[in-house]
SEFIZA-3560 file (N, C-alpha, C; in Angstrom, 3 decimals):
REM SEFIZA-3560
<numar><xx>0.982</xx><yy>-1.103</yy><zz>0.040</zz><atom>N</atom></numar>
<numar><xx>-0.047</xx><yy>0.164</yy><zz>-0.013</zz><atom>CA</atom></numar>
<numar><xx>0.803</xx><yy>1.398</yy><zz>-0.019</zz><atom>C</atom></numar>
<numar><xx>0.542</xx><yy>2.265</yy><zz>-0.875</zz><atom>N</atom></numar>
<numar><xx>1.204</xx><yy>3.465</yy><zz>-0.975</zz><atom>CA</atom></numar>
<numar><xx>0.387</xx><yy>4.466</yy><zz>-0.841</zz><atom>C</atom></numar>
<numar><xx>0.847</xx><yy>5.667</yy><zz>-0.121</zz><atom>N</atom></numar>
<numar><xx>-0.030</xx><yy>7.035</yy><zz>-0.119</zz><atom>CA</atom></numar>
<numar><xx>0.186</xx><yy>7.716</yy><zz>-1.385</zz><atom>C</atom></numar>
<numar><xx>-0.904</xx><yy>8.175</yy><zz>-2.027</zz><atom>N</atom></numar>
<numar><xx>-0.820</xx><yy>9.351</yy><zz>-3.104</zz><atom>CA</atom></numar>
<numar><xx>-1.897</xx><yy>10.343</yy><zz>-2.797</zz><atom>C</atom></numar>
<numar><xx>-1.913</xx><yy>11.313</yy><zz>-3.522</zz><atom>N</atom></numar>
<numar><xx>-2.802</xx><yy>12.514</yy><zz>-3.379</zz><atom>CA</atom></numar>
<numar><xx>-3.571</xx><yy>12.752</yy><zz>-4.707</zz><atom>C</atom></numar>
<numar><xx>-4.942</xx><yy>12.482</yy><zz>-4.686</zz><atom>N</atom></numar>
<numar><xx>-5.689</xx><yy>12.838</yy><zz>-5.893</zz><atom>CA</atom></numar>
<numar><xx>-5.461</xx><yy>14.353</yy><zz>-6.217</zz><atom>C</atom></numar>
<numar><xx>-5.725</xx><yy>14.561</yy><zz>-7.399</zz><atom>N</atom></numar>
<numar><xx>-5.643</xx><yy>15.897</yy><zz>-7.914</zz><atom>CA</atom></numar>
<numar><xx>-6.290</xx><yy>16.874</yy><zz>-7.286</zz><atom>C</atom></numar>
<numar><xx>-7.345</xx><yy>16.566</yy><zz>-6.482</zz><atom>N</atom></numar>
<numar><xx>-8.108</xx><yy>17.545</yy><zz>-5.603</zz><atom>CA</atom></numar>
<numar><xx>-7.613</xx><yy>17.565</yy><zz>-4.236</zz><atom>C</atom></numar>
<numar><xx>-6.417</xx><yy>17.210</yy><zz>-3.994</zz><atom>N</atom></numar>
<numar><xx>-5.721</xx><yy>17.162</yy><zz>-2.771</zz><atom>CA</atom></numar>
<numar><xx>-6.184</xx><yy>16.203</yy><zz>-1.824</zz><atom>C</atom></numar>
<numar><xx>-6.978</xx><yy>15.055</yy><zz>-2.090</zz><atom>N</atom></numar>
<numar><xx>-7.551</xx><yy>14.400</yy><zz>-1.108</zz><atom>CA</atom></numar>
<numar><xx>-6.663</xx><yy>13.152</yy><zz>-1.018</zz><atom>C</atom></numar>
<numar><xx>-5.987</xx><yy>12.996</yy><zz>0.143</zz><atom>N</atom></numar>
<numar><xx>-5.188</xx><yy>11.763</yy><zz>0.124</zz><atom>CA</atom></numar>
<numar><xx>-5.750</xx><yy>10.225</yy><zz>0.229</zz><atom>C</atom></numar>
<numar><xx>-5.020</xx><yy>9.381</yy><zz>-0.433</zz><atom>N</atom></numar>
<numar><xx>-5.735</xx><yy>8.027</yy><zz>-0.238</zz><atom>CA</atom></numar>
<numar><xx>-4.598</xx><yy>6.991</yy><zz>-0.218</zz><atom>C</atom></numar>
<numar><xx>-4.909</xx><yy>5.740</yy><zz>0.304</zz><atom>N</atom></numar>
<numar><xx>-4.031</xx><yy>4.714</yy><zz>0.419</zz><atom>CA</atom></numar>
<numar><xx>-4.278</xx><yy>3.737</yy><zz>-0.876</zz><atom>C</atom></numar>
<numar><xx>-3.377</xx><yy>3.280</yy><zz>-1.665</zz><atom>N</atom></numar>
<numar><xx>-3.709</xx><yy>2.819</yy><zz>-2.706</zz><atom>CA</atom></numar>
<numar><xx>-2.866</xx><yy>1.384</yy><zz>-2.939</zz><atom>C</atom></numar>
<numar><xx>-3.518</xx><yy>0.315</yy><zz>-3.126</zz><atom>N</atom></numar>
<numar><xx>-2.827</xx><yy>-1.024</yy><zz>-3.118</zz><atom>CA</atom></numar>
<numar><xx>-2.099</xx><yy>-1.004</yy><zz>-4.551</zz><atom>C</atom></numar>
<numar><xx>-0.884</xx><yy>-0.843</yy><zz>-4.504</zz><atom>N</atom></numar>
<numar><xx>0.033</xx><yy>-0.846</yy><zz>-5.469</zz><atom>CA</atom></numar>
<numar><xx>0.067</xx><yy>-2.180</yy><zz>-6.435</zz><atom>C</atom></numar>
<numar><xx>-0.501</xx><yy>-3.150</yy><zz>-5.840</zz><atom>N</atom></numar>
<numar><xx>-0.496</xx><yy>-4.435</yy><zz>-6.968</zz><atom>CA</atom></numar>
<numar><xx>-1.668</xx><yy>-4.226</yy><zz>-7.874</zz><atom>C</atom></numar>
<numar><xx>-2.550</xx><yy>-3.023</yy><zz>-7.716</zz><atom>N</atom></numar>
<numar><xx>-3.475</xx><yy>-3.107</yy><zz>-8.695</zz><atom>CA</atom></numar>
<numar><xx>-3.258</xx><yy>-1.955</yy><zz>-9.741</zz><atom>C</atom></numar>
<numar><xx>-1.778</xx><yy>-1.464</yy><zz>-9.630</zz><atom>N</atom></numar>
<numar><xx>-1.619</xx><yy>-0.782</yy><zz>-10.675</zz><atom>CA</atom></numar>
<numar><xx>-1.309</xx><yy>-1.406</yy><zz>-11.862</zz><atom>C</atom></numar>
<numar><xx>-2.035</xx><yy>-1.125</yy><zz>-13.065</zz><atom>N</atom></numar>
<numar><xx>-1.486</xx><yy>-1.500</yy><zz>-14.323</zz><atom>CA</atom></numar>
<numar><xx>-0.341</xx><yy>-0.743</yy><zz>-15.010</zz><atom>C</atom></numar>
<numar><xx>-0.552</xx><yy>0.769</yy><zz>-15.073</zz><atom>N</atom></numar>
<numar><xx>0.385</xx><yy>1.485</yy><zz>-15.743</zz><atom>CA</atom></numar>
<numar><xx>0.226</xx><yy>2.799</yy><zz>-15.052</zz><atom>C</atom></numar>
<numar><xx>1.295</xx><yy>3.503</yy><zz>-15.425</zz><atom>N</atom></numar>
<numar><xx>1.581</xx><yy>5.167</yy><zz>-14.916</zz><atom>CA</atom></numar>
<numar><xx>1.810</xx><yy>5.586</yy><zz>-16.219</zz><atom>C</atom></numar>
<numar><xx>0.983</xx><yy>7.040</yy><zz>-16.329</zz><atom>N</atom></numar>
<numar><xx>1.611</xx><yy>8.063</yy><zz>-17.513</zz><atom>CA</atom></numar>
<numar><xx>1.458</xx><yy>9.383</yy><zz>-16.862</zz><atom>C</atom></numar>
<numar><xx>2.179</xx><yy>10.340</yy><zz>-17.772</zz><atom>N</atom></numar>
<numar><xx>1.919</xx><yy>11.858</yy><zz>-17.559</zz><atom>CA</atom></numar>
<numar><xx>1.060</xx><yy>12.248</yy><zz>-18.759</zz><atom>C</atom></numar>
<numar><xx>0.049</xx><yy>12.883</yy><zz>-18.407</zz><atom>N</atom></numar>
<numar><xx>-0.905</xx><yy>13.508</yy><zz>-19.490</zz><atom>CA</atom></numar>
<numar><xx>-1.423</xx><yy>14.866</yy><zz>-19.391</zz><atom>C</atom></numar>
<numar><xx>-1.046</xx><yy>15.832</yy><zz>-18.818</zz><atom>N</atom></numar>
<numar><xx>0.281</xx><yy>16.101</yy><zz>-18.291</zz><atom>CA</atom></numar>
<numar><xx>0.377</xx><yy>15.763</yy><zz>-16.585</zz><atom>C</atom></numar>
<numar><xx>-0.835</xx><yy>15.688</yy><zz>-16.119</zz><atom>N</atom></numar>
<numar><xx>-0.876</xx><yy>15.253</yy><zz>-14.599</zz><atom>CA</atom></numar>
<numar><xx>-0.455</xx><yy>13.555</yy><zz>-14.598</zz><atom>C</atom></numar>
<numar><xx>-0.034</xx><yy>13.253</yy><zz>-13.558</zz><atom>N</atom></numar>
<numar><xx>0.024</xx><yy>11.872</yy><zz>-13.498</zz><atom>CA</atom></numar>
<numar><xx>-1.182</xx><yy>10.884</yy><zz>-13.469</zz><atom>C</atom></numar>
<numar><xx>-1.377</xx><yy>9.980</yy><zz>-14.459</zz><atom>N</atom></numar>
<numar><xx>-2.629</xx><yy>9.147</yy><zz>-14.351</zz><atom>CA</atom></numar>
<numar><xx>-2.123</xx><yy>7.920</yy><zz>-13.981</zz><atom>C</atom></numar>
<numar><xx>-2.796</xx><yy>7.300</yy><zz>-12.898</zz><atom>N</atom></numar>
<numar><xx>-2.675</xx><yy>5.830</yy><zz>-12.551</zz><atom>CA</atom></numar>
<numar><xx>-3.617</xx><yy>5.048</yy><zz>-13.229</zz><atom>C</atom></numar>
<numar><xx>-3.509</xx><yy>3.929</yy><zz>-13.902</zz><atom>N</atom></numar>
<numar><xx>-4.559</xx><yy>3.144</yy><zz>-14.554</zz><atom>CA</atom></numar>
<numar><xx>-4.470</xx><yy>1.852</yy><zz>-13.823</zz><atom>C</atom></numar>
<numar><xx>-5.436</xx><yy>1.400</yy><zz>-13.186</zz><atom>N</atom></numar>
<numar><xx>-5.748</xx><yy>0.171</yy><zz>-12.441</zz><atom>CA</atom></numar>
<numar><xx>-6.059</xx><yy>-1.102</yy><zz>-13.219</zz><atom>C</atom></numar>
<numar><xx>-5.835</xx><yy>-2.246</yy><zz>-12.700</zz><atom>N</atom></numar>
<numar><xx>-6.158</xx><yy>-3.312</yy><zz>-13.160</zz><atom>CA</atom></numar>
<numar><xx>-7.659</xx><yy>-3.510</yy><zz>-13.657</zz><atom>C</atom></numar>
<numar><xx>-8.599</xx><yy>-2.776</yy><zz>-12.770</zz><atom>N</atom></numar>
<numar><xx>-9.914</xx><yy>-2.965</yy><zz>-13.133</zz><atom>CA</atom></numar>
<numar><xx>-10.397</xx><yy>-1.908</yy><zz>-13.982</zz><atom>C</atom></numar>
<numar><xx>-9.487</xx><yy>-1.010</yy><zz>-14.757</zz><atom>N</atom></numar>
<numar><xx>-9.773</xx><yy>-0.245</yy><zz>-15.864</zz><atom>CA</atom></numar>
<numar><xx>-10.069</xx><yy>1.217</yy><zz>-15.335</zz><atom>C</atom></numar>
<numar><xx>-10.040</xx><yy>1.427</yy><zz>-13.946</zz><atom>N</atom></numar>
<numar><xx>-10.536</xx><yy>2.795</yy><zz>-13.258</zz><atom>CA</atom></numar>
<numar><xx>-9.050</xx><yy>3.529</yy><zz>-13.389</zz><atom>C</atom></numar>
<numar><xx>-9.315</xx><yy>4.912</yy><zz>-13.512</zz><atom>N</atom></numar>
<numar><xx>-8.010</xx><yy>5.883</yy><zz>-13.664</zz><atom>CA</atom></numar>
<numar><xx>-8.150</xx><yy>6.819</yy><zz>-12.506</zz><atom>C</atom></numar>
<numar><xx>-6.738</xx><yy>7.164</yy><zz>-11.944</zz><atom>N</atom></numar>
<numar><xx>-6.908</xx><yy>8.101</yy><zz>-10.984</zz><atom>CA</atom></numar>
<numar><xx>-5.948</xx><yy>9.043</yy><zz>-11.322</zz><atom>C</atom></numar>
<numar><xx>-6.085</xx><yy>10.449</yy><zz>-11.066</zz><atom>N</atom></numar>
<numar><xx>-5.323</xx><yy>11.669</yy><zz>-11.191</zz><atom>CA</atom></numar>
<numar><xx>-4.851</xx><yy>11.843</yy><zz>-10.021</zz><atom>C</atom></numar>
<numar><xx>-3.301</xx><yy>12.005</yy><zz>-10.009</zz><atom>N</atom></numar>
<numar><xx>-2.727</xx><yy>12.167</yy><zz>-8.602</zz><atom>CA</atom></numar>
<numar><xx>-1.706</xx><yy>13.335</yy><zz>-8.852</zz><atom>C</atom></numar>
<numar><xx>-1.238</xx><yy>13.824</yy><zz>-7.844</zz><atom>N</atom></numar>
<numar><xx>-0.375</xx><yy>15.211</yy><zz>-7.685</zz><atom>CA</atom></numar>
<numar><xx>1.009</xx><yy>14.595</yy><zz>-7.727</zz><atom>C</atom></numar>
<numar><xx>1.219</xx><yy>13.378</yy><zz>-7.302</zz><atom>N</atom></numar>
<numar><xx>2.819</xx><yy>12.846</yy><zz>-7.555</zz><atom>CA</atom></numar>
<numar><xx>3.156</xx><yy>12.508</yy><zz>-8.798</zz><atom>C</atom></numar>
<numar><xx>4.734</xx><yy>12.708</yy><zz>-9.181</zz><atom>N</atom></numar>
<numar><xx>4.923</xx><yy>12.298</yy><zz>-10.414</zz><atom>CA</atom></numar>
<numar><xx>5.173</xx><yy>10.764</yy><zz>-10.598</zz><atom>C</atom></numar>
<numar><xx>5.477</xx><yy>10.420</yy><zz>-11.700</zz><atom>N</atom></numar>
<numar><xx>5.593</xx><yy>9.126</yy><zz>-11.951</zz><atom>CA</atom></numar>
<numar><xx>6.888</xx><yy>8.369</yy><zz>-11.271</zz><atom>C</atom></numar>
<numar><xx>7.725</xx><yy>9.207</yy><zz>-11.055</zz><atom>N</atom></numar>
<numar><xx>9.049</xx><yy>8.809</yy><zz>-10.459</zz><atom>CA</atom></numar>
<numar><xx>8.858</xx><yy>8.584</yy><zz>-8.957</zz><atom>C</atom></numar>
<numar><xx>8.055</xx><yy>9.535</yy><zz>-8.275</zz><atom>N</atom></numar>
<numar><xx>7.588</xx><yy>9.562</yy><zz>-6.805</zz><atom>CA</atom></numar>
<numar><xx>6.927</xx><yy>8.178</yy><zz>-6.660</zz><atom>C</atom></numar>
<numar><xx>6.083</xx><yy>8.001</yy><zz>-7.336</zz><atom>N</atom></numar>
<numar><xx>5.104</xx><yy>6.716</yy><zz>-7.459</zz><atom>CA</atom></numar>
<numar><xx>5.918</xx><yy>5.599</yy><zz>-7.457</zz><atom>C</atom></numar>
<numar><xx>6.854</xx><yy>5.532</yy><zz>-8.349</zz><atom>N</atom></numar>
<numar><xx>7.694</xx><yy>4.123</yy><zz>-8.584</zz><atom>CA</atom></numar>
<numar><xx>8.615</xx><yy>4.164</yy><zz>-7.161</zz><atom>C</atom></numar>
<numar><xx>9.056</xx><yy>5.227</yy><zz>-6.675</zz><atom>N</atom></numar>
<numar><xx>10.080</xx><yy>5.263</yy><zz>-5.523</zz><atom>CA</atom></numar>
<numar><xx>9.109</xx><yy>4.610</yy><zz>-4.328</zz><atom>C</atom></numar>
<numar><xx>8.159</xx><yy>4.976</yy><zz>-4.451</zz><atom>N</atom></numar>
<numar><xx>7.059</xx><yy>4.479</yy><zz>-3.021</zz><atom>CA</atom></numar>
<numar><xx>6.852</xx><yy>3.098</yy><zz>-3.511</zz><atom>C</atom></numar>
<numar><xx>6.704</xx><yy>2.735</yy><zz>-4.409</zz><atom>N</atom></numar>
<numar><xx>6.391</xx><yy>1.371</yy><zz>-4.479</zz><atom>CA</atom></numar>
<numar><xx>7.633</xx><yy>0.425</yy><zz>-4.348</zz><atom>C</atom></numar>
<numar><xx>8.689</xx><yy>0.885</yy><zz>-4.718</zz><atom>N</atom></numar>
<numar><xx>10.032</xx><yy>0.232</yy><zz>-4.508</zz><atom>CA</atom></numar>
<numar><xx>10.138</xx><yy>0.079</yy><zz>-3.083</zz><atom>C</atom></numar>
<numar><xx>10.077</xx><yy>1.267</yy><zz>-2.272</zz><atom>N</atom></numar>
<numar><xx>10.211</xx><yy>1.383</yy><zz>-0.890</zz><atom>CA</atom></numar>
<numar><xx>9.385</xx><yy>0.228</yy><zz>-0.073</zz><atom>C</atom></numar>
<numar><xx>7.989</xx><yy>0.341</yy><zz>-0.601</zz><atom>N</atom></numar>
<numar><xx>7.010</xx><yy>-0.602</yy><zz>-0.018</zz><atom>CA</atom></numar>
<numar><xx>7.336</xx><yy>-2.109</yy><zz>0.044</zz><atom>C</atom></numar>
<numar><xx>7.836</xx><yy>-2.299</yy><zz>-1.330</zz><atom>N</atom></numar>
<numar><xx>8.045</xx><yy>-3.756</yy><zz>-1.402</zz><atom>CA</atom></numar>
<numar><xx>9.597</xx><yy>-4.014</yy><zz>-0.760</zz><atom>C</atom></numar>
<numar><xx>10.487</xx><yy>-2.988</yy><zz>-0.621</zz><atom>N</atom></numar>
<numar><xx>11.768</xx><yy>-3.181</yy><zz>0.157</zz><atom>CA</atom></numar>
<numar><xx>11.407</xx><yy>-3.493</yy><zz>1.549</zz><atom>C</atom></numar>
<numar><xx>10.281</xx><yy>-2.678</yy><zz>2.162</zz><atom>N</atom></numar>
<numar><xx>10.123</xx><yy>-3.143</yy><zz>3.383</zz><atom>CA</atom></numar>
<numar><xx>9.471</xx><yy>-4.423</yy><zz>3.681</zz><atom>C</atom></numar>
<numar><xx>8.581</xx><yy>-4.793</yy><zz>2.775</zz><atom>N</atom></numar>
<numar><xx>7.898</xx><yy>-6.323</yy><zz>2.775</zz><atom>CA</atom></numar>
<numar><xx>9.023</xx><yy>-7.372</yy><zz>2.889</zz><atom>C</atom></numar>
<numar><xx>10.091</xx><yy>-7.096</yy><zz>1.830</zz><atom>N</atom></numar>
<numar><xx>11.312</xx><yy>-8.106</yy><zz>1.785</zz><atom>CA</atom></numar>
<numar><xx>11.956</xx><yy>-8.147</yy><zz>3.219</zz><atom>C</atom></numar>
<numar><xx>12.396</xx><yy>-7.062</yy><zz>3.508</zz><atom>N</atom></numar>
<numar><xx>13.037</xx><yy>-6.765</yy><zz>4.921</zz><atom>CA</atom></numar>
<numar><xx>12.270</xx><yy>-7.420</yy><zz>6.157</zz><atom>C</atom></numar>
<numar><xx>11.026</xx><yy>-7.221</yy><zz>6.087</zz><atom>N</atom></numar>
<numar><xx>10.300</xx><yy>-8.062</yy><zz>7.137</zz><atom>CA</atom></numar>
<numar><xx>10.298</xx><yy>-9.402</yy><zz>6.954</zz><atom>C</atom></numar>
<numar><xx>10.241</xx><yy>-10.034</yy><zz>5.804</zz><atom>N</atom></numar>
<numar><xx>10.246</xx><yy>-11.512</yy><zz>5.644</zz><atom>CA</atom></numar>
<numar><xx>11.704</xx><yy>-12.003</yy><zz>5.945</zz><atom>C</atom></numar>
<numar><xx>12.717</xx><yy>-11.305</yy><zz>5.570</zz><atom>N</atom></numar>
<numar><xx>14.028</xx><yy>-11.622</yy><zz>5.944</zz><atom>CA</atom></numar>
<numar><xx>14.357</xx><yy>-11.609</yy><zz>7.608</zz><atom>C</atom></numar>
<numar><xx>13.786</xx><yy>-10.428</yy><zz>8.165</zz><atom>N</atom></numar>
<numar><xx>13.927</xx><yy>-10.655</yy><zz>9.568</zz><atom>CA</atom></numar>
<numar><xx>13.020</xx><yy>-11.697</yy><zz>10.317</zz><atom>C</atom></numar>
<numar><xx>12.234</xx><yy>-12.085</yy><zz>9.873</zz><atom>N</atom></numar>
<numar><xx>11.258</xx><yy>-13.048</yy><zz>10.536</zz><atom>CA</atom></numar>
<numar><xx>11.604</xx><yy>-14.340</yy><zz>10.218</zz><atom>C</atom></numar>
<numar><xx>12.339</xx><yy>-14.495</yy><zz>9.259</zz><atom>N</atom></numar>
<numar><xx>12.900</xx><yy>-16.015</yy><zz>8.952</zz><atom>CA</atom></numar>
<numar><xx>11.733</xx><yy>-16.864</yy><zz>8.049</zz><atom>C</atom></numar>
<numar><xx>12.268</xx><yy>-17.940</yy><zz>7.499</zz><atom>N</atom></numar>
<numar><xx>11.410</xx><yy>-18.568</yy><zz>6.580</zz><atom>CA</atom></numar>
<numar><xx>10.511</xx><yy>-19.559</yy><zz>7.385</zz><atom>C</atom></numar>
<numar><xx>11.051</xx><yy>-19.805</yy><zz>8.669</zz><atom>N</atom></numar>
<numar><xx>9.899</xx><yy>-20.684</yy><zz>9.711</zz><atom>CA</atom></numar>
<numar><xx>8.599</xx><yy>-19.944</yy><zz>9.901</zz><atom>C</atom></numar>
<numar><xx>8.469</xx><yy>-18.837</yy><zz>9.876</zz><atom>N</atom></numar>
<numar><xx>7.494</xx><yy>-18.149</yy><zz>10.330</zz><atom>CA</atom></numar>
<numar><xx>6.528</xx><yy>-18.153</yy><zz>8.986</zz><atom>C</atom></numar>
<numar><xx>6.963</xx><yy>-18.375</yy><zz>8.005</zz><atom>N</atom></numar>
<numar><xx>6.165</xx><yy>-18.374</yy><zz>6.634</zz><atom>CA</atom></numar>
<numar><xx>5.642</xx><yy>-19.603</yy><zz>6.230</zz><atom>C</atom></numar>
<numar><xx>5.777</xx><yy>-20.680</yy><zz>7.139</zz><atom>N</atom></numar>
<numar><xx>5.156</xx><yy>-22.009</yy><zz>6.877</zz><atom>CA</atom></numar>
<numar><xx>3.754</xx><yy>-21.769</yy><zz>7.688</zz><atom>C</atom></numar>
<numar><xx>2.641</xx><yy>-22.119</yy><zz>6.814</zz><atom>N</atom></numar>
<numar><xx>1.327</xx><yy>-22.305</yy><zz>7.507</zz><atom>CA</atom></numar>
<numar><xx>1.305</xx><yy>-22.932</yy><zz>8.652</zz><atom>C</atom></numar>
<numar><xx>0.505</xx><yy>-22.256</yy><zz>9.807</zz><atom>N</atom></numar>
<numar><xx>0.205</xx><yy>-23.060</yy><zz>10.852</zz><atom>CA</atom></numar>
<numar><xx>-0.270</xx><yy>-24.419</yy><zz>10.817</zz><atom>C</atom></numar>
<numar><xx>-1.148</xx><yy>-24.674</yy><zz>9.844</zz><atom>N</atom></numar>
<numar><xx>-1.838</xx><yy>-25.977</yy><zz>9.674</zz><atom>CA</atom></numar>
<numar><xx>-0.923</xx><yy>-27.039</yy><zz>9.363</zz><atom>C</atom></numar>
<numar><xx>0.569</xx><yy>-26.735</yy><zz>8.853</zz><atom>N</atom></numar>
<numar><xx>1.537</xx><yy>-27.577</yy><zz>8.217</zz><atom>CA</atom></numar>
<numar><xx>2.627</xx><yy>-27.810</yy><zz>9.395</zz><atom>C</atom></numar>
<numar><xx>2.460</xx><yy>-26.928</yy><zz>10.339</zz><atom>N</atom></numar>
<numar><xx>3.617</xx><yy>-27.102</yy><zz>11.525</zz><atom>CA</atom></numar>
<numar><xx>3.186</xx><yy>-28.356</yy><zz>12.546</zz><atom>C</atom></numar>
<numar><xx>4.330</xx><yy>-28.713</yy><zz>13.045</zz><atom>N</atom></numar>
<numar><xx>4.113</xx><yy>-29.676</yy><zz>13.950</zz><atom>CA</atom></numar>
<numar><xx>4.705</xx><yy>-29.661</yy><zz>15.365</zz><atom>C</atom></numar>
//
């Protein structure tokens, strides 16, 4: 999840896994996998940086917890 600001200055939290593509038209337009479009204040570069940082935090959390915690409880003995 990343924070972005709609063109009307309303902040929203966006599931970045739903982003299909980004483009400048001249404002930044986010096209989602469901076909919806969002116009946001942030640049394409800012959004990409936020996605990279979000994914980096996830990977760091996984590495810190270790693979043992990733095994589903139903398969643990």
